[in-house]
N, C-alpha and C positions, 0 to 999 in steps of 0.2 A: 486599484484593488482588482484582484483576479475574480473572474466569474466562477461560480461553483457549479460542478456537475455531480449528479447522483445517479447510480445504477444499483440494481439489486439482483440477487440470484438465490435459488433454492439449492441447498447442499444436503444430501442424504447422510447426515451425521449429527451428533449432539454438539451443542455450542462449545463445550469444552474441547472437543476434538478439533473443531474449526479454529478456535483461538490458539490452540497449541501449534498449529501450522503457521498461523499469522505471526506468532511470537518466535518462530524458529528462523531467525534472520540468516544464520550461516547457510541454510538450505535454499534461500531465495534464488541464487543463480541456477539451481537445478530445475526450477519450474517456472521462472518468470521470463526467461529468454533475454530480455534487454539488460537486466542487471547482471553485470559480469563479476562483481565482487562486492562483498559486504563485510563490515568489521564492526563488532559491538565495542563501543568506546567506553561506555559506563553502564552499570547495572544498579538497580535499586535494591533495597533491603529484601524484597520478595524474590530476587533473582532474575527479574525480567529486565530486558534491555531498556535503558532510558535514553541513550544516545547512540545512534548508529550511523556509520559512514557507508555510502553507496557509490559504486562506480557504474554509471549508466552509459550504454551505447545503443541508442535507438535510431541508428542511421543518421538522419539530419541533426538530431539532438544528442550531444555527448556531454556528460557532466559528472563531476564528483561532488557530492553534497552530503551534509550531515543533518539528520532529523532528530528532534527531541520528542520522546514518546510519553504519553500520560495514559496509564492503564486504569480502567474503572475497577473498583473494589469488587463489584459483582461478577467480574469476568466476562461481561457481555459487550464491552466496547473498549476501543482504544482510539486515541486521537494523536495527531502529530503536527509538528510545525517545523519549518526550515530554520536551521541555526546558521548554516553557511552553505553557499553554493557558488558555482562558477557561472552557469548560464541561467540560473533561477534567481529571481528577486525575492519570491515568496512561494511557499507551498504550505497548505493546510489540508488535512485530510482526516478521515476516520473510517473505521469499520464499526458498525452497529449490528449486533447479533440478536436474533429473537427466535426462541424455540417455537416451532410450528409443527403441525402433524406431519410426520415422516421426515423430520430433520430440523434444519435451521435456515431462516431467511437472513441473508447477509446484505446489508446496505452499505455501499461504498461511496463516500463523498470525497471529492478532490477539487481543490482550487490551486492553480499554478500560475504564476506570473513570471515570464521570462525576461531576461535582460536584452535579448535580441528581439527586434520587431518581427511580429508574425501577423499576417492578415487573419482577422477574426474567424473566417470560415475554416482556414487551415488549422488554427489553434483549437477550435471546437472539435474538428475531426481528429486531431492528434490526441486530445483528452479522451474522446470516446474510444479510440483504439487502445490507449493505455489502460483505461478502466475495464474494457472488454477483456483484454489479455490478463489483467490482474484477477478479475473475478473468475474467468473460465479456467485459468491456471490454478487458482486456489481450489476450485471445485474438483478438478482432476486430481490434484495432490491429495486432498482430504479423502476423496472417494477411492483412492488407490489406483488411479489410472494415469498417474504421471509423476 
């Protein structure tokens, strides 16, 4: 079982604006850096992506993988789980949004288990870097600076 990591960030925007950027998978390569390509494979009745293929190139880790998404009815959270991957055995994650004074608090949770062995210290550092890039990139994108 993969260890779970959690980070949060404050974004100066309404939760709906933040969630719109999270849901815009075709734009991910524009602001995430490591994701080189995304393809929405299936959408739900609400028009949101349910299954998405990603092509990742993060230097030492390269992977093409598919995630299954579950969107909360209140529009304040989304979670996902790995359906298939080349270098990942499992991935679980979520974005939880909460309206706060001056914007939205975003809590990002991620747990990844790789098929390649990785020393715990390096794995935790890699998870922190991925989460830091994801949250800071999301903030820049939502706030119009990226």
